[in-house]
Backbone bond lengths (Angstrom), bond angles and torsions (degrees), N, CA, C in turn:
res aa  C-N    CA-C-N  psi(-1)  N-CA   C-N-CA  omega(-1)  CA-C   N-CA-C  phi
1 M - - - 1.466 - - 1.516 110.22 -
2 Q 1.304 116.86 137.07 1.465 123.22 178.01 1.502 109.99 -67.39
3 K 1.326 116.41 133.12 1.471 121.00 174.90 1.531 108.95 -78.38
4 T 1.315 114.84 151.51 1.454 120.05 -178.99 1.520 110.77 -88.47
5 D 1.303 117.38 137.58 1.470 123.96 169.58 1.530 105.34 -83.69
6 F 1.327 115.05 86.78 1.460 121.56 -173.98 1.517 112.18 -56.24
7 V 1.282 117.18 -44.47 1.464 120.55 -176.42 1.502 110.39 -64.31
8 K 1.327 118.56 -39.42 1.457 121.14 179.81 1.541 109.86 -63.14
9 V 1.337 116.63 -48.40 1.448 120.11 -179.94 1.536 111.12 -60.61
10 L 1.335 115.73 -48.55 1.471 119.45 179.62 1.518 111.90 -60.44
11 S 1.327 116.96 -40.37 1.484 117.89 -178.23 1.512 112.10 -68.45
12 I 1.344 117.88 -34.28 1.463 120.20 177.94 1.524 110.08 -70.96
13 L 1.326 118.64 -41.09 1.450 122.00 174.28 1.536 109.98 -58.45
14 H 1.313 116.49 -44.98 1.465 121.09 179.66 1.541 110.50 -64.92
15 K 1.306 116.65 -42.68 1.454 121.26 -179.19 1.518 111.09 -57.36
16 H 1.328 116.67 -35.83 1.483 121.41 -178.10 1.547 111.10 -94.13
17 N 1.333 115.45 9.58 1.487 120.26 174.34 1.553 111.84 58.91
18 V 1.349 115.75 40.86 1.473 120.44 179.20 1.521 109.05 -81.14
19 A 1.296 118.57 131.47 1.454 122.32 174.92 1.543 107.72 -86.46
20 F 1.340 115.88 117.80 1.464 121.60 -177.50 1.521 108.77 -153.99
21 I 1.316 114.22 163.46 1.463 122.40 173.37 1.519 108.05 -128.51
22 V 1.326 116.69 129.75 1.447 121.85 174.75 1.519 108.65 -72.05
23 V 1.335 116.82 127.77 1.472 121.93 179.13 1.524 108.29 -126.38
24 G 1.333 117.92 175.26 1.448 122.02 173.09 1.538 113.59 76.04
25 G 1.339 114.27 -148.60 1.483 121.69 -172.12 1.530 113.10 -58.77
26 V 1.309 118.22 -43.13 1.481 118.51 -178.23 1.534 109.64 -65.67
27 S 1.340 116.46 -35.31 1.473 119.14 176.53 1.518 108.88 -60.63
28 A 1.319 117.15 -44.43 1.492 121.02 177.93 1.507 111.29 -59.59
29 V 1.343 118.72 -43.16 1.469 122.21 178.74 1.532 109.68 -63.48
30 L 1.327 119.30 -43.30 1.427 122.08 -179.92 1.527 112.33 -58.44
31 H 1.329 115.43 -32.01 1.462 120.65 178.73 1.524 112.79 -84.51
32 G 1.360 116.17 0.54 1.458 120.66 175.90 1.508 115.93 97.20
33 A 1.320 116.80 6.59 1.475 119.09 179.61 1.544 109.59 -71.73
34 P 1.308 117.69 134.52 1.498 120.06 179.91 1.543 110.50 -81.70
35 V 1.287 115.81 70.80 1.473 121.75 177.30 1.519 109.49 -121.24
36 T 1.321 115.54 163.22 1.466 122.03 178.68 1.522 109.04 -115.85
37 T 1.292 116.51 139.82 1.468 120.29 176.53 1.538 108.34 -144.59
38 F 1.306 115.61 150.92 1.454 119.43 -175.41 1.510 112.87 -113.52
39 D 1.339 116.29 -7.93 1.476 117.32 179.36 1.541 108.10 -132.58
40 L 1.291 113.94 167.70 1.438 122.83 179.13 1.502 107.63 -109.03
41 D 1.350 118.02 128.50 1.438 123.88 177.27 1.533 108.64 -108.64
42 I 1.284 116.14 127.65 1.499 119.71 175.91 1.529 109.09 -128.35
43 L 1.283 114.43 147.07 1.462 124.09 173.78 1.517 104.85 -112.84
44 H 1.331 117.27 120.41 1.461 121.43 -172.03 1.540 112.16 -108.70
45 L 1.299 114.92 154.17 1.484 120.82 172.15 1.501 108.97 -70.01
46 R 1.320 117.97 125.33 1.474 122.19 -176.07 1.511 109.46 -94.87
47 S 1.320 118.45 56.25 1.466 120.89 169.17 1.525 108.16 -98.48
48 E 1.311 116.36 158.90 1.471 121.17 179.63 1.528 111.08 -54.37
49 E 1.323 115.81 -50.16 1.462 122.03 -176.75 1.525 111.62 -63.94
50 N 1.343 116.99 -44.18 1.438 118.92 -177.06 1.529 111.15 -69.19
51 V 1.317 117.54 -38.47 1.463 120.09 179.48 1.524 110.65 -66.53
52 E 1.336 118.70 -33.98 1.469 121.78 174.58 1.535 109.51 -62.86
53 R 1.340 117.05 -43.27 1.493 119.90 179.22 1.534 109.14 -66.86
54 L 1.335 117.32 -39.25 1.451 122.14 178.64 1.523 109.78 -62.42
55 L 1.286 117.71 -44.60 1.493 120.72 178.11 1.514 112.39 -59.16
56 T 1.329 116.23 -39.95 1.440 121.34 178.61 1.561 110.06 -64.18
57 A 1.345 114.93 -44.14 1.463 119.08 177.62 1.538 111.40 -62.97
58 L 1.343 116.02 -43.30 1.466 118.83 179.68 1.503 112.20 -65.80
59 K 1.329 116.93 -33.56 1.492 119.58 174.92 1.511 109.57 -62.28
60 E 1.349 117.20 -43.58 1.473 120.66 179.93 1.545 110.52 -63.02
61 L 1.327 116.30 -32.15 1.473 121.42 177.66 1.524 113.33 -83.64
62 N 1.347 116.61 -1.83 1.465 121.79 -176.76 1.499 112.36 55.58
63 A 1.324 115.98 47.08 1.490 123.15 -175.52 1.514 111.29 -76.10
64 Y 1.345 114.72 141.61 1.460 120.60 171.62 1.533 107.11 -152.22
65 Y 1.347 116.72 160.75 1.428 123.10 -179.40 1.558 109.36 -67.20
66 R 1.318 115.27 129.94 1.470 120.01 -176.84 1.500 115.50 -86.48
67 A 1.339 118.30 -8.74 1.449 120.86 -176.68 1.531 111.74 -69.20
68 R 1.313 116.72 -32.41 1.467 121.06 -176.78 1.513 109.76 -103.89
69 K 1.329 115.89 114.61 1.471 120.55 177.22 1.498 112.40 -84.43
70 D 1.355 117.32 -22.17 1.430 122.28 -174.30 1.519 114.20 -84.97
71 V 1.319 116.63 -17.38 1.474 119.90 -177.24 1.512 107.85 -145.82
72 R 1.318 117.07 141.59 1.470 122.41 -179.22 1.540 108.45 -96.12
73 I 1.326 115.45 110.26 1.474 120.21 178.80 1.510 108.10 -112.58
74 E 1.308 114.60 122.15 1.484 121.62 179.44 1.531 110.67 -85.65
75 P 1.329 118.47 151.00 1.453 119.56 -179.31 1.549 110.87 -65.41
76 S 1.311 114.70 149.34 1.469 120.95 -177.19 1.550 108.44 -118.10
77 K 1.313 112.40 162.33 1.473 119.48 179.84 1.539 108.29 -62.12
78 S 1.332 117.36 -43.53 1.490 119.07 -178.32 1.535 111.75 -61.51
79 A 1.298 116.59 -39.70 1.489 120.05 179.19 1.510 110.12 -65.91
80 L 1.325 118.61 -41.16 1.458 121.79 -178.46 1.521 113.02 -76.83
81 M 1.309 116.95 -17.63 1.496 121.29 174.43 1.524 110.94 -88.25
82 G 1.323 117.48 -11.03 1.458 122.49 -174.18 1.521 112.85 -77.63
83 Q 1.325 114.27 -148.40 1.450 120.57 -175.77 1.537 112.73 -122.61
84 G 1.296 115.86 -1.34 1.489 119.74 -172.47 1.527 114.66 -91.33
85 H 1.305 113.46 -170.60 1.453 122.99 178.04 1.532 107.43 -106.46
86 N 1.293 117.38 133.06 1.475 123.80 177.89 1.515 107.17 -108.66
87 L 1.330 115.78 100.26 1.446 122.21 -177.04 1.532 108.93 -92.46
88 L 1.329 114.34 104.76 1.443 121.10 -168.75 1.517 111.90 -113.45
89 L 1.294 114.88 159.07 1.459 124.12 169.51 1.514 105.45 -117.10
90 T 1.338 117.41 135.44 1.453 123.26 -179.68 1.523 108.75 -128.75
91 D 1.350 114.74 171.63 1.464 118.90 175.64 1.539 111.86 -60.61
92 A 1.330 115.90 -19.89 1.439 121.62 -179.73 1.519 113.66 -101.53
93 G 1.355 116.69 5.82 1.427 120.66 178.32 1.531 112.85 112.90
94 P 1.351 116.60 -175.61 1.480 121.53 -176.86 1.551 110.89 -65.61
95 L 1.333 113.11 138.11 1.468 121.41 177.41 1.549 107.24 -138.95
96 D 1.316 116.08 123.15 1.468 120.43 175.82 1.509 108.25 -102.92
97 V 1.320 116.41 115.15 1.467 122.62 -179.30 1.525 106.31 -102.35
98 L 1.321 115.86 108.20 1.430 124.00 -171.52 1.539 111.15 -100.60
99 C 1.334 116.63 131.79 1.461 120.17 176.39 1.514 110.14 -83.53
100 L 1.300 117.75 -36.81 1.449 124.61 178.78 1.560 108.03 -141.41
101 V 1.320 117.27 155.92 1.472 120.97 173.63 1.509 109.60 -127.45
102 G 1.320 116.13 152.98 1.457 121.64 177.59 1.533 110.77 103.52
103 K 1.314 113.54 -179.40 1.466 118.73 178.20 1.501 111.14 -71.21
104 A 1.341 116.66 151.40 1.471 122.07 -174.41 1.517 112.82 -52.82
105 D 1.344 117.32 -38.54 1.448 120.32 -176.44 1.562 112.55 -78.19
106 H 1.338 116.19 -8.02 1.458 119.50 -178.89 1.551 110.05 -145.13
107 A 1.334 114.77 36.92 1.468 119.52 -177.47 1.509 110.95 -67.15
108 R 1.333 114.53 144.16 1.477 120.73 -178.27 1.530 110.91 -115.68
109 S 1.307 114.84 142.08 1.454 122.46 179.58 1.536 110.03 -97.94
110 Y 1.327 114.84 176.99 1.472 121.52 173.97 1.529 109.29 -53.81
111 E 1.316 116.33 -47.15 1.498 118.87 -177.28 1.504 111.63 -62.58
112 D 1.356 117.01 -34.95 1.459 120.87 179.71 1.518 111.28 -66.53
113 L 1.301 117.59 -38.73 1.504 121.42 -175.81 1.526 113.07 -89.23
114 L 1.312 118.05 -16.57 1.468 118.24 -175.33 1.514 112.75 -54.04
115 G 1.308 118.10 -43.93 1.476 121.95 179.71 1.540 113.35 -65.82
116 E 1.335 115.79 -20.71 1.470 120.53 -178.39 1.545 111.11 -100.33
117 S 1.337 116.46 9.65 1.458 119.42 -176.73 1.518 109.97 -102.47
118 E 1.330 115.97 166.33 1.449 123.59 -179.36 1.513 109.77 -129.87
119 A 1.326 115.08 151.27 1.474 120.39 178.58 1.529 109.76 -83.92
120 F 1.322 115.67 137.60 1.452 122.63 175.10 1.507 108.09 -129.08
121 E 1.312 117.38 146.16 1.460 121.33 177.72 1.508 110.69 -114.95
122 V 1.321 115.96 131.58 1.440 122.33 177.28 1.540 105.28 -130.29
123 E 1.331 115.75 129.88 1.442 120.01 -177.20 1.505 110.62 52.04
124 D 1.331 119.10 -114.00 1.489 120.02 -175.28 1.503 112.53 -115.99
125 F 1.332 118.16 23.10 1.459 119.74 179.53 1.528 110.73 -140.76
126 T 1.322 113.84 159.83 1.473 121.86 -179.65 1.514 109.65 -115.28
127 F 1.350 118.21 145.58 1.431 123.59 176.96 1.511 107.46 -144.59
128 R 1.319 117.49 168.70 1.445 121.69 -179.02 1.541 111.15 -105.88
129 S 1.333 114.84 144.26 1.460 121.21 177.39 1.524 108.47 -132.09
130 Q 1.298 114.93 148.50 1.457 121.12 178.55 1.516 110.08 -57.75
131 G 1.332 116.15 138.81 1.464 120.13 176.93 1.509 110.77 -67.66
132 L 1.319 116.33 152.36 1.474 121.81 -175.04 1.528 111.64 -63.05
133 E 1.335 116.88 -43.54 1.481 118.91 179.09 1.525 111.67 -62.21
134 S 1.322 115.78 -40.38 1.462 121.35 176.46 1.534 111.54 -63.42
135 L 1.333 116.47 -42.56 1.450 120.86 177.35 1.502 112.54 -61.40
136 I 1.350 117.44 -42.74 1.459 121.76 178.74 1.514 110.52 -63.43
137 Q 1.356 116.40 -43.15 1.476 119.90 178.62 1.535 111.43 -61.84
138 L 1.348 115.57 -41.85 1.464 118.89 -179.36 1.531 112.37 -67.94
139 K 1.335 116.23 -40.65 1.485 118.93 179.43 1.545 110.15 -64.22
140 R 1.327 115.70 -40.39 1.474 120.21 178.08 1.540 110.71 -63.54
141 E 1.291 115.69 -42.66 1.484 122.69 -177.62 1.538 110.14 -66.81
142 I 1.321 117.95 -43.41 1.470 120.92 -177.98 1.551 108.22 -66.19
143 G 1.306 115.80 -45.45 1.455 119.65 170.96 1.509 118.04 74.21
144 R 1.355 118.35 12.63 1.454 119.03 176.37 1.534 107.20 -68.41
145 E 1.333 115.07 157.89 1.470 120.83 -178.17 1.533 110.63 -55.06
146 K 1.335 115.03 -46.70 1.459 118.11 -178.13 1.531 113.83 -66.15
147 D 1.341 117.11 -30.27 1.448 120.92 176.95 1.520 111.85 -72.94
148 L 1.357 115.86 -41.53 1.453 120.63 179.11 1.533 110.75 -67.67
149 A 1.334 117.81 -33.44 1.444 121.62 -178.80 1.558 111.78 -64.78
150 V 1.277 118.19 -32.18 1.469 123.17 -176.27 1.557 111.50 -88.51
151 L 1.348 117.37 -13.17 1.442 119.73 -179.40 1.512 116.74 -53.39
152 P 1.371 118.99 -47.51 1.482 118.30 179.51 1.541 111.04 -58.12
153 V 1.311 119.65 -38.03 1.449 121.50 -178.93 1.550 110.22 -66.92
154 L 1.334 115.17 -42.52 1.488 119.33 -179.92 1.505 110.39 -67.99
155 E 1.320 116.94 -40.00 1.499 118.93 179.20 1.522 110.97 -67.46
156 S 1.323 118.27 -37.50 1.482 121.25 176.07 1.538 110.23 -65.12
157 T 1.307 117.27 -40.10 1.488 121.18 178.63 1.517 108.54 -63.03
158 L 1.318 117.68 -43.63 1.482 121.81 178.58 1.515 111.66 -59.45
159 R 1.344 115.62 -45.68 1.487 118.98 178.82 1.527 110.64 -61.55
160 E 1.292 117.92 -41.29 1.486 120.94 177.66 1.506 112.19 -63.73
161 K 1.344 118.00 -39.99 1.432 121.75 179.86 1.548 111.88 -65.20
162 K 1.308 114.88 -30.73 1.484 119.82 -176.67 1.509 113.78 -82.25
163 K 1.359 117.73 -11.20 1.447 121.52 178.43 1.478 113.84 -65.96
């Protein structure tokens, strides 16, 4: 699997003024957790204006859905305004554009996580990433095997940060 050039993706999203929060594995890495990830997961603001900016950024990244190898399907406004996960491949690697995160009965939006996010600076721009405590809570709640497996590492990282 192609690794993602995280800085390139983040800089293009920033350039187009897209409102988003980094979630998942990259968020864990930003907080100092010794984990590996190959894609970038973002949770975006689902407003008309922001989705238009996001579509422009995704077009610049030549994004398309990675599930279908036989046909190239580009992301649409309706999909990005919805509630699902948009699993994309870009010129800079895999990018998961999430409309909501968490279990269906307790799914969280961009607005829900914004207060639990932190600012990070890379090169000459700033972006938001999910807070470590929030990430731990979400991984525990989702409860997939891969999420539960990383919990001890995230919890250890949180304890170290609090020292």
